[in-house]
Structures are given as structure tokens and as C-alpha cells.
TIVO-2410 file (N, C-alpha, C; in nm, 3 decimals):
# residues 131
REC num residu      c1      c2      c3 atome chaine
REC   1      X   8.053  12.717  10.870     N      A
REC   1      X   8.125  12.593  10.887    CA      A
REC   1      X   8.128  12.513  10.758     C      A
REC   2      X   8.019  12.514  10.681     N      A
REC   2      X   8.018  12.439  10.556    CA      A
REC   2      X   8.116  12.497  10.454     C      A
REC   3      X   8.152  12.625  10.468     N      A
REC   3      X   8.248  12.688  10.378    CA      A
REC   3      X   8.385  12.621  10.396     C      A
REC   4      X   8.421  12.586  10.515     N      A
REC   4      X   8.549  12.519  10.543    CA      A
REC   4      X   8.537  12.369  10.515     C      A
REC   5      X   8.425  12.312  10.548     N      A
REC   5      X   8.407  12.167  10.538    CA      A
REC   5      X   8.414  12.117  10.393     C      A
REC   6      X   8.350  12.185  10.301     N      A
REC   6      X   8.347  12.139  10.161    CA      A
REC   6      X   8.486  12.134  10.097     C      A
REC   7      X   8.568  12.239  10.106     N      A
REC   7      X   8.703  12.229  10.049    CA      A
REC   7      X   8.787  12.121  10.117     C      A
REC   8      X   8.770  12.109  10.249     N      A
REC   8      X   8.844  12.006  10.322    CA      A
REC   8      X   8.802  11.867  10.276     C      A
REC   9      X   8.674  11.844  10.259     N      A
REC   9      X   8.623  11.716  10.212    CA      A
REC   9      X   8.674  11.687  10.071     C      A
REC  10      X   8.671  11.788   9.984     N      A
REC  10      X   8.721  11.770   9.847    CA      A
REC  10      X   8.869  11.735   9.849     C      A
REC  11      X   8.947  11.799   9.934     N      A
REC  11      X   9.090  11.769   9.943    CA      A
REC  11      X   9.112  11.626   9.991     C      A
REC  12      X   9.039  11.584  10.093     N      A
REC  12      X   9.053  11.448  10.146    CA      A
REC  12      X   9.018  11.344  10.041     C      A
REC  13      X   8.908  11.366   9.969     N      A
REC  13      X   8.868  11.271   9.864    CA      A
REC  13      X   8.971  11.265   9.753     C      A
REC  14      X   9.026  11.378   9.715     N      A
REC  14      X   9.130  11.382   9.612    CA      A
REC  14      X   9.254  11.308   9.659     C      A
REC  15      X   9.293  11.331   9.782     N      A
REC  15      X   9.412  11.263   9.836    CA      A
REC  15      X   9.391  11.112   9.842     C      A
REC  16      X   9.273  11.070   9.885     N      A
REC  16      X   9.245  10.926   9.892    CA      A
REC  16      X   9.240  10.862   9.754     C      A
REC  17      X   9.188  10.932   9.656     N      A
REC  17      X   9.181  10.874   9.521    CA      A
REC  17      X   9.319  10.860   9.461     C      A
REC  18      X   9.415  10.939   9.506     N      A
REC  18      X   9.551  10.928   9.454    CA      A
REC  18      X   9.626  10.813   9.518     C      A
REC  19      X   9.576  10.760   9.629     N      A
REC  19      X   9.645  10.650   9.696    CA      A
REC  19      X   9.616  10.521   9.623     C      A
REC  20      X   9.716  10.469   9.555     N      A
REC  20      X   9.700  10.343   9.485    CA      A
REC  20      X   9.818  10.254   9.509     C      A
REC  21      X   9.894  10.281   9.616     N      A
REC  21      X  10.012  10.202   9.641    CA      A
REC  21      X  10.109  10.222   9.526     C      A
REC  22      X  10.168  10.115   9.482     N      A
REC  22      X  10.267  10.119   9.376    CA      A
REC  22      X  10.202  10.135   9.241     C      A
REC  23      X  10.075  10.112   9.232     N      A
REC  23      X  10.011  10.110   9.101    CA      A
REC  23      X  10.021  10.244   9.030     C      A
REC  24      X  10.021  10.355   9.103     N      A
REC  24      X  10.047  10.485   9.045    CA      A
REC  24      X   9.937  10.541   8.958     C      A
REC  25      X   9.827  10.472   8.937     N      A
REC  25      X   9.722  10.523   8.851    CA      A
REC  25      X   9.590  10.524   8.923     C      A
REC  26      X   9.488  10.572   8.854     N      A
REC  26      X   9.356  10.581   8.915    CA      A
REC  26      X   9.294  10.443   8.931     C      A
REC  27      X   9.331  10.348   8.846     N      A
REC  27      X   9.276  10.213   8.852    CA      A
REC  27      X   9.366  10.126   8.939     C      A
REC  28      X   9.309  10.066   9.043     N      A
REC  28      X   9.385   9.973   9.126    CA      A
REC  28      X   9.405   9.845   9.047     C      A
REC  29      X   9.530   9.813   9.018     N      A
REC  29      X   9.558   9.697   8.933    CA      A
REC  29      X   9.606   9.576   9.009     C      A
REC  30      X   9.635   9.592   9.137     N      A
REC  30      X   9.685   9.477   9.212    CA      A
REC  30      X   9.579   9.368   9.217     C      A
REC  31      X   9.625   9.243   9.224     N      A
REC  31      X   9.535   9.130   9.228    CA      A
REC  31      X   9.588   9.015   9.145     C      A
REC  32      X   9.501   8.919   9.117     N      A
REC  32      X   9.536   8.798   9.043    CA      A
REC  32      X   9.481   8.804   8.901     C      A
REC  33      X   9.565   8.766   8.805     N      A
REC  33      X   9.527   8.762   8.665    CA      A
REC  33      X   9.572   8.630   8.606     C      A
REC  34      X   9.498   8.582   8.506     N      A
REC  34      X   9.544   8.462   8.435    CA      A
REC  34      X   9.490   8.460   8.294     C      A
REC  35      X   9.556   8.380   8.212     N      A
REC  35      X   9.516   8.364   8.073    CA      A
REC  35      X   9.610   8.268   8.004     C      A
REC  36      X   9.582   8.238   7.878     N      A
REC  36      X   9.669   8.153   7.797    CA      A
REC  36      X   9.724   8.242   7.685     C      A
REC  37      X   9.854   8.263   7.691     N      A
REC  37      X   9.924   8.349   7.596    CA      A
REC  37      X   9.971   8.263   7.478     C      A
REC  38      X   9.966   8.316   7.355     N      A
REC  38      X  10.010   8.239   7.239    CA      A
REC  38      X  10.156   8.192   7.250     C      A
REC  39      X  10.183   8.080   7.187     N      A
REC  39      X  10.316   8.019   7.188    CA      A
REC  39      X  10.347   7.975   7.045     C      A
REC  40      X  10.470   7.995   6.999     N      A
REC  40      X  10.507   7.962   6.861    CA      A
REC  40      X  10.507   7.811   6.834     C      A
REC  41      X  10.543   7.730   6.935     N      A
REC  41      X  10.557   7.587   6.909    CA      A
REC  41      X  10.483   7.499   7.010     C      A
REC  42      X  10.376   7.553   7.068     N      A
REC  42      X  10.292   7.475   7.159    CA      A
REC  42      X  10.152   7.537   7.157     C      A
REC  43      X  10.053   7.472   7.219     N      A
REC  43      X   9.916   7.526   7.217    CA      A
REC  43      X   9.899   7.659   7.293     C      A
REC  44      X   9.993   7.692   7.379     N      A
REC  44      X   9.983   7.817   7.454    CA      A
REC  44      X  10.063   7.811   7.582     C      A
REC  45      X  10.072   7.924   7.648     N      A
REC  45      X  10.143   7.934   7.776    CA      A
REC  45      X  10.043   7.981   7.881     C      A
REC  46      X  10.009   7.890   7.974     N      A
REC  46      X   9.919   7.929   8.084    CA      A
REC  46      X   9.997   8.026   8.172     C      A
REC  47      X   9.943   8.146   8.186     N      A
REC  47      X  10.014   8.254   8.255    CA      A
REC  47      X   9.930   8.301   8.372     C      A
REC  48      X   9.991   8.303   8.489     N      A
REC  48      X   9.926   8.350   8.610    CA      A
REC  48      X  10.012   8.461   8.669     C      A
REC  49      X   9.951   8.575   8.698     N      A
REC  49      X  10.024   8.690   8.749    CA      A
REC  49      X   9.954   8.740   8.874     C      A
REC  50      X  10.031   8.756   8.980     N      A
REC  50      X   9.980   8.817   9.104    CA      A
REC  50      X  10.058   8.946   9.128     C      A
REC  51      X   9.986   9.057   9.136     N      A
REC  51      X  10.044   9.187   9.169    CA      A
REC  51      X   9.999   9.224   9.310     C      A
REC  52      X  10.093   9.238   9.402     N      A
REC  52      X  10.057   9.272   9.539    CA      A
REC  52      X  10.050   9.423   9.556     C      A
REC  53      X   9.981   9.465   9.660     N      A
REC  53      X   9.966   9.608   9.689    CA      A
REC  53      X  10.099   9.671   9.727     C      A
REC  54      X  10.192   9.590   9.779     N      A
REC  54      X  10.320   9.646   9.823    CA      A
REC  54      X  10.426   9.646   9.714     C      A
REC  55      X  10.387   9.622   9.588     N      A
REC  55      X  10.480   9.635   9.478    CA      A
REC  55      X  10.557   9.510   9.440     C      A
REC  56      X  10.518   9.395   9.492     N      A
REC  56      X  10.583   9.270   9.455    CA      A
REC  56      X  10.494   9.193   9.358     C      A
REC  57      X  10.555   9.107   9.276     N      A
REC  57      X  10.476   9.025   9.184    CA      A
REC  57      X  10.527   8.882   9.184     C      A
REC  58      X  10.439   8.793   9.137     N      A
REC  58      X  10.473   8.653   9.112    CA      A
REC  58      X  10.411   8.618   8.978     C      A
REC  59      X  10.496   8.576   8.882     N      A
REC  59      X  10.453   8.537   8.748    CA      A
REC  59      X  10.484   8.390   8.729     C      A
REC  60      X  10.382   8.311   8.695     N      A
REC  60      X  10.399   8.168   8.669    CA      A
REC  60      X  10.358   8.139   8.526     C      A
REC  61      X  10.447   8.073   8.449     N      A
REC  61      X  10.420   8.042   8.309    CA      A
REC  61      X  10.441   7.893   8.286     C      A
REC  62      X  10.336   7.827   8.236     N      A
REC  62      X  10.341   7.683   8.210    CA      A
REC  62      X  10.313   7.659   8.062     C      A
REC  63      X  10.408   7.596   7.993     N      A
REC  63      X  10.390   7.563   7.852    CA      A
REC  63      X  10.296   7.443   7.841     C      A
REC  64      X  10.184   7.463   7.772     N      A
REC  64      X  10.084   7.358   7.761    CA      A
REC  64      X  10.135   7.245   7.671     C      A
REC  65      X  10.095   7.124   7.701     N      A
REC  65      X  10.129   6.999   7.632    CA      A
REC  65      X  10.279   6.967   7.638     C      A
REC  66      X  10.345   7.022   7.736     N      A
REC  66      X  10.485   6.986   7.762    CA      A
REC  66      X  10.494   6.939   7.906     C      A
REC  67      X  10.580   6.845   7.930     N      A
REC  67      X  10.593   6.794   8.066    CA      A
REC  67      X  10.703   6.871   8.139     C      A
REC  68      X  10.679   7.000   8.158     N      A
REC  68      X  10.775   7.084   8.229    CA      A
REC  68      X  10.708   7.150   8.349     C      A
REC  69      X  10.790   7.186   8.444     N      A
REC  69      X  10.741   7.259   8.561    CA      A
REC  69      X  10.716   7.405   8.521     C      A
REC  70      X  10.628   7.473   8.591     N      A
REC  70      X  10.605   7.615   8.562    CA      A
REC  70      X  10.734   7.695   8.581     C      A
REC  71      X  10.750   7.796   8.501     N      A
REC  71      X  10.860   7.890   8.519    CA      A
REC  71      X  10.805   8.002   8.606     C      A
REC  72      X  10.862   8.018   8.723     N      A
REC  72      X  10.812   8.117   8.819    CA      A
REC  72      X  10.915   8.229   8.833     C      A
REC  73      X  10.867   8.351   8.817     N      A
REC  73      X  10.951   8.469   8.831    CA      A
REC  73      X  10.888   8.559   8.937     C      A
REC  74      X  10.972   8.611   9.026     N      A
REC  74      X  10.925   8.706   9.127    CA      A
REC  74      X  11.010   8.831   9.119     C      A
REC  75      X  10.956   8.938   9.169     N      A
REC  75      X  11.029   9.064   9.170    CA      A
REC  75      X  10.939   9.179   9.209     C      A
REC  76      X  10.973   9.297   9.161     N      A
REC  76      X  10.895   9.417   9.191    CA      A
REC  76      X  10.823   9.465   9.067     C      A
REC  77      X  10.707   9.528   9.088     N      A
REC  77      X  10.634   9.588   8.977    CA      A
REC  77      X  10.608   9.734   9.007     C      A
REC  78      X  10.589   9.810   8.900     N      A
REC  78      X  10.560   9.953   8.913    CA      A
REC  78      X  10.486   9.999   8.789     C      A
REC  79      X  10.429  10.117   8.795     N      A
REC  79      X  10.371  10.183   8.677    CA      A
REC  79      X  10.478  10.276   8.622     C      A
REC  80      X  10.505  10.268   8.492     N      A
REC  80      X  10.605  10.357   8.433    CA      A
REC  80      X  10.541  10.487   8.388     C      A
REC  81      X  10.620  10.573   8.323     N      A
REC  81      X  10.573  10.705   8.282    CA      A
REC  81      X  10.456  10.699   8.183     C      A
REC  82      X  10.445  10.588   8.107     N      A
REC  82      X  10.336  10.575   8.010    CA      A
REC  82      X  10.216  10.501   8.068     C      A
REC  83      X  10.222  10.468   8.199     N      A
REC  83      X  10.111  10.399   8.262    CA      A
REC  83      X  10.117  10.248   8.248     C      A
REC  84      X  10.223  10.197   8.185     N      A
REC  84      X  10.236  10.051   8.171    CA      A
REC  84      X  10.280   9.991   8.303     C      A
REC  85      X  10.238   9.867   8.326     N      A
REC  85      X  10.287   9.792   8.440    CA      A
REC  85      X  10.418   9.728   8.398     C      A
REC  86      X  10.522   9.754   8.476     N      A
REC  86      X  10.655   9.703   8.445    CA      A
REC  86      X  10.695   9.604   8.553     C      A
REC  87      X  10.721   9.480   8.512     N      A
REC  87      X  10.767   9.377   8.604    CA      A
REC  87      X  10.919   9.375   8.598     C      A
REC  88      X  10.984   9.396   8.712     N      A
REC  88      X  11.129   9.396   8.718    CA      A
REC  88      X  11.174   9.273   8.797     C      A
REC  89      X  11.233   9.178   8.727     N      A
REC  89      X  11.280   9.056   8.790    CA      A
REC  89      X  11.305   8.951   8.684     C      A
REC  90      X  11.383   8.851   8.716     N      A
REC  90      X  11.408   8.746   8.619    CA      A
REC  90      X  11.502   8.791   8.509     C      A
REC  91      X  11.474   8.750   8.387     N      A
REC  91      X  11.565   8.776   8.274    CA      A
REC  91      X  11.522   8.898   8.193     C      A
REC  92      X  11.496   9.008   8.259     N      A
REC  92      X  11.457   9.130   8.189    CA      A
REC  92      X  11.317   9.174   8.224     C      A
REC  93      X  11.291   9.299   8.196     N      A
REC  93      X  11.161   9.357   8.229    CA      A
REC  93      X  11.052   9.303   8.137     C      A
REC  94      X  10.932   9.293   8.194     N      A
REC  94      X  10.812   9.256   8.118    CA      A
REC  94      X  10.713   9.369   8.134     C      A
REC  95      X  10.626   9.388   8.032     N      A
REC  95      X  10.533   9.500   8.031    CA      A
REC  95      X  10.390   9.454   8.006     C      A
REC  96      X  10.296   9.521   8.073     N      A
REC  96      X  10.153   9.497   8.052    CA      A
REC  96      X  10.083   9.632   8.050     C      A
REC  97      X   9.986   9.646   7.961     N      A
REC  97      X   9.901   9.765   7.958    CA      A
REC  97      X   9.770   9.731   8.027     C      A
REC  98      X   9.710   9.829   8.092     N      A
REC  98      X   9.580   9.811   8.154    CA      A
REC  98      X   9.476   9.834   8.046     C      A
REC  99      X   9.412   9.724   8.000     N      A
REC  99      X   9.310   9.736   7.896    CA      A
REC  99      X   9.179   9.789   7.955     C      A
REC 100      X   9.143   9.738   8.072     N      A
REC 100      X   9.028   9.786   8.148    CA      A
REC 100      X   9.045   9.738   8.290     C      A
REC 101      X   8.946   9.759   8.376     N      A
REC 101      X   8.960   9.726   8.518    CA      A
REC 101      X   8.977   9.577   8.545     C      A
REC 102      X   8.950   9.494   8.445     N      A
REC 102      X   8.958   9.349   8.463    CA      A
REC 102      X   9.063   9.282   8.375     C      A
REC 103      X   9.133   9.359   8.291     N      A
REC 103      X   9.217   9.298   8.189    CA      A
REC 103      X   9.351   9.369   8.175     C      A
REC 104      X   9.457   9.288   8.169     N      A
REC 104      X   9.590   9.337   8.136    CA      A
REC 104      X   9.629   9.281   8.000     C      A
REC 105      X   9.694   9.360   7.918     N      A
REC 105      X   9.738   9.316   7.785    CA      A
REC 105      X   9.891   9.313   7.782     C      A
REC 106      X   9.947   9.194   7.752     N      A
REC 106      X  10.091   9.179   7.747    CA      A
REC 106      X  10.149   9.259   7.631     C      A
REC 107      X  10.259   9.331   7.658     N      A
REC 107      X  10.334   9.404   7.556    CA      A
REC 107      X  10.466   9.332   7.534     C      A
REC 108      X  10.538   9.370   7.429     N      A
REC 108      X  10.667   9.305   7.404    CA      A
REC 108      X  10.772   9.356   7.503     C      A
REC 109      X  10.892   9.302   7.495     N      A
REC 109      X  10.998   9.334   7.593    CA      A
REC 109      X  11.048   9.478   7.582     C      A
REC 110      X  11.013   9.546   7.473     N      A
REC 110      X  11.049   9.687   7.458    CA      A
REC 110      X  10.940   9.780   7.509     C      A
REC 111      X  10.830   9.722   7.561     N      A
REC 111      X  10.720   9.804   7.612    CA      A
REC 111      X  10.628   9.855   7.504     C      A
REC 112      X  10.620   9.783   7.393     N      A
REC 112      X  10.534   9.820   7.280    CA      A
REC 112      X  10.427   9.713   7.259     C      A
REC 113      X  10.312   9.750   7.202     N      A
REC 113      X  10.210   9.648   7.172    CA      A
REC 113      X  10.268   9.541   7.079     C      A
REC 114      X  10.223   9.417   7.098     N      A
REC 114      X  10.266   9.310   7.008    CA      A
REC 114      X  10.212   9.344   6.869     C      A
REC 115      X  10.303   9.353   6.772     N      A
REC 115      X  10.269   9.405   6.639    CA      A
REC 115      X  10.198   9.303   6.552     C      A
REC 116      X  10.108   9.352   6.470     N      A
REC 116      X  10.045   9.276   6.361    CA      A
REC 116      X   9.993   9.139   6.403     C      A
REC 117      X   9.910   9.137   6.504     N      A
REC 117      X   9.854   9.009   6.546    CA      A
REC 117      X   9.711   9.026   6.594     C      A
REC 118      X   9.632   8.925   6.571     N      A
REC 118      X   9.497   8.919   6.625    CA      A
REC 118      X   9.490   8.819   6.740     C      A
REC 119      X   9.606   8.768   6.781     N      A
REC 119      X   9.610   8.669   6.888    CA      A
REC 119      X   9.582   8.736   7.022     C      A
REC 120      X   9.536   8.656   7.118     N      A
REC 120      X   9.495   8.705   7.248    CA      A
REC 120      X   9.615   8.709   7.344     C      A
REC 121      X   9.662   8.827   7.376     N      A
REC 121      X   9.771   8.845   7.471    CA      A
REC 121      X   9.720   8.906   7.601     C      A
REC 122      X   9.599   8.868   7.641     N      A
REC 122      X   9.538   8.929   7.758    CA      A
REC 122      X   9.531   8.834   7.877     C      A
REC 123      X   9.547   8.893   7.994     N      A
REC 123      X   9.525   8.824   8.121    CA      A
REC 123      X   9.405   8.890   8.186     C      A
REC 124      X   9.318   8.806   8.243     N      A
REC 124      X   9.196   8.857   8.304    CA      A
REC 124      X   9.199   8.838   8.455     C      A
REC 125      X   9.144   8.936   8.523     N      A
REC 125      X   9.140   8.931   8.670    CA      A
REC 125      X   9.058   8.811   8.716     C      A
REC 126      X   9.108   8.742   8.817     N      A
REC 126      X   9.036   8.630   8.877    CA      A
REC 126      X   9.034   8.649   9.029     C      A
REC 127      X   8.926   8.607   9.090     N      A
REC 127      X   8.917   8.613   9.235    CA      A
REC 127      X   8.915   8.754   9.288     C      A
REC 128      X   8.951   8.767   9.414     N      A
REC 128      X   8.952   8.897   9.480    CA      A
REC 128      X   9.071   8.978   9.433     C      A
REC 129      X   9.054   9.109   9.431     N      A
REC 129      X   9.163   9.199   9.390    CA      A
REC 129      X   9.272   9.205   9.494     C      A
REC 130      X   9.239   9.184   9.621     N      A
REC 130      X   9.338   9.198   9.728    CA      A
REC 130      X   9.365   9.062   9.790     C      A
REC 131      X   9.492   9.038   9.817     N      A
REC 131      X   9.528   8.912   9.881    CA      A
REC 131      X   9.642   8.934   9.977     C      A
***
């Protein structure tokens, strides 16, 4: 009986580890992230990103020291062929790389790392991963 049980158990564990919803990778990335992204003409952009398990996202960006309302974008997210998180909605796609289990790193609109900078383009996980 253990001859059948072990391969079956291995198959079940492999199948379950592949289940990540829309995230498409081994690391479950859905959840809440926030950070302050650099801004050319202000102290920064407070950025809050929620990635849901069902493939939807909500991105809120608030320019610091300006009396403006947050810019809120919603749409769908997915993992692309290179493992980047691609936000589809609003005025064009946005890209984030998974730096580690707690951190997303913003990429430029072409899906490339922001070039020649030491500035912090990272969002960090906050609160529970599932909501």
C-alpha cells in the first residue's frame, strides 16, 4: 500500500504547490503592499497596492505635499513570462518584480528595472496576505 501512497502523496503535494491563483509562481504574491516611491518634483508618491487572489488589483497613489486626491487605478493583474507582476488597467500596463516574499520592486513602463538609480522603488507587504 505504501508503494501506491507515496507517489500519490507526491503528486498531490506537487499539484497543490502549483496552485497560486493568478500569481502563476511559487511565491504567493497576493495581498497588500505600500511604500513611498520617488517623485521628480515632490517628496514622494505614497503608493498602496492590493493584489487579490482572483486576479484583480487596486493601486492608490498620493503625491505627498500636494493637496490632491489619491489617483486610484483598478484592473486585472497577472504574472508574465518573465515572472513580473503586470497590472493591466488605467493608462497603460505597470510592472513589479518580486524581490522577496515581502517586497515588490517597481519597474518602468517597458517592464525593465529603473535604470541607474539608488532610489527606493519598493513596496513592502503590510497586514495579512489574504483579504
